[in-house]
Steps between C-alpha positions, in 0.01 A plus 500: 500500500156578365216419742228298327281461811151656515439726797392855570855635476591328170162587347534868603810512276270446208351840541586750221514882501223525244273284711446803729399706197267242345349408841515826713336316792831322550644830625314433826716285721203318636372405150851396391544279799157343447591415134830344610327300771245370243784407265690320776180312601455388139858379484426285802172377369625427144322501165344152496138559386542877517384676182630857540470615132237709318484514126381710199477391140725683255478402131359165589759415763470513878740749666548458875577733782536478877234715681644473853832684559614248763468217248703700250781534752522132558512432127778754466690308763448169312616666177805650670593161648491333159708773335759480777518124487516493116602830346329570162646718227226663282630744238318833478288587199733783416821294506333237274402763245853649504674159450252399225553824306878451506476142388260577212734764359764230429511427122501123541252236399253417769145389593287686750232303683219687679314251719237524767379265774121462506312579826841514685400509866181293459680211328760410766470151653474579876652160592803589292526836669479347850772240407731777370451696825566186705831450319632835622746375767545830681126582529346438840245212542246752628519713187468195283190390695342844464547497117352151475200597708444823302507318164291208624234733637506710184437191278232360731317838482487481121826673402733376228877502497637802689301801607553774242589835654698390803874568538532148653364351178760684293775358726370147486461511119866612464615211721319248278608665175868517595586144354306578189698831449831312550402227251398742219822705544705180453331404173727479194504821284336711780710803590235716663199404705285703737169454664302769671218323688324329203665691210793311344749616248775276350769600248680219319766464239245399243655164434227312680157379395261748640223235535734274693607786728147590586423132570797483730388813683145383531602153620724640774236722656403408861195276537177685410652778294462525123600752233240741361501419128308820417784715629789299351719687253827415323708764320803427282790735440744416221883545529574868426876470542587454128365835419397561134391862434207524267275787414213322685682483835385796708423562862146421410571138404350332798606140572249417770304647788330371818366619835645419837432629850312809378751596225487443128839408343556579134828374358652634178798402289813716531548758223882499526768236517603387853215689655253331738140440418265785588266409787207747549300474820155648537194441718335167420174522303319303781601774746387774269162347481489467877578871541237597241244281678570681823463833326161398350375366832596826664286693248216256544512543883497877460181478296341322796621713794595834339804524728745691283759518776518123518529473121783749497672304780474182297652660185784639716562151641518340158724767338739547792731330751448429861597266790297190574502261794663161427279261695723197467839666573387780731586867446434696191625489136485752223243438223323684216548559129875559525599254777288215357647546152826694537694280259283597189672703225331834539619627155354192328194439728169492323324387814512830688374700194230236462379543859514880479289484177246275672476739794449787264231329293318365807490846651387690186299240321116526507445172321384180660281448809776553755692786355182688386367487860834617628532784251143621580569499877836694501589856425763605253709614791491160665595326172793738464616411851504128410700567185780656707596146605721294272648151513809620312544796730458280806766266365749755365478750787445221761201684641431385857167520684412417864194293572388419849350161585142618474565660160674187383202287590255745336708520180514119455141439594346508154778306323631266767671209321443658157 
């Protein structure tokens, strides 16, 4: 049986292999023992009135982190206790995209709803969260008290809802949202529903009133949460089963398109009888803009520091693949231009060509304040070196690069959160 108690031995089990890489000091037995003793002392003291978080502002929202490693270990233990007492199933981004693509290819009438919850973490009613936690029968009273004390202290210190950026907040939000997810799945005419944090997608038979469905979804959200009207989108697909060939029906006859979880979905009518719809996946326009912004910021930073090696490292990073530490789950995962968007249709992708063209123009252009300064402060040989990198090549050939921790920090320094 799983041990929910808090002591030095149970907290030591929260250590991960990558902790010793991120915090090399932990390789010293004395340092490791001191951190475990501090964590055990905190678990005896409790969190009442103890504000252990520091914050930074990203896009107008506060993102929190835990500066002291011992505090992080205790929060991992709290999170583990919750997940053991009430297992949570959260589908991966990749599995959602795969299922969604298959469903959209069916030639039946349907409505697709793209909805978003506004200020997700900040909007939770902490009293509701605490009540949901207290209702978990298998969760120890000590763990319940710690969660209540953490949230109470967070609110008293000026925080709103749940602290954005913590793994514990993600777990608590999923617990509260579970009843909402179950309700929406049970609504008449809904045959596919998925929520990835605050991004919701619903596919229905099309027989419902879309205004009524949105009202039902909105009314069933947990206390404090509301839908973001600016990001609301409804697409309608007609029944393509009774196929009627006409000269106008080609693979280019798009029915609808939308973006979800970093991908753009473009859905086309079938060109032959009994064939499925054509669903083309590409990189979402919002993600293309994000990558272009990072490219531009890299060139701007070069104009300030004249560090061509760092600029080259940043272009390698954006156009290649690599492994990155997963803070919430522990260990590493593959990321980069291929692994982030491996389900796009390479033969039909315009995003990769778009990005390569932007890289070429940014490197060779002498127009504009930024690019003129860059052009004047680089040699033709240096510009040729940058043009050897390609988003399409990085995707197609699955080019891998290795970046150590210091390089990773230096690369992201000028476009953190961009």
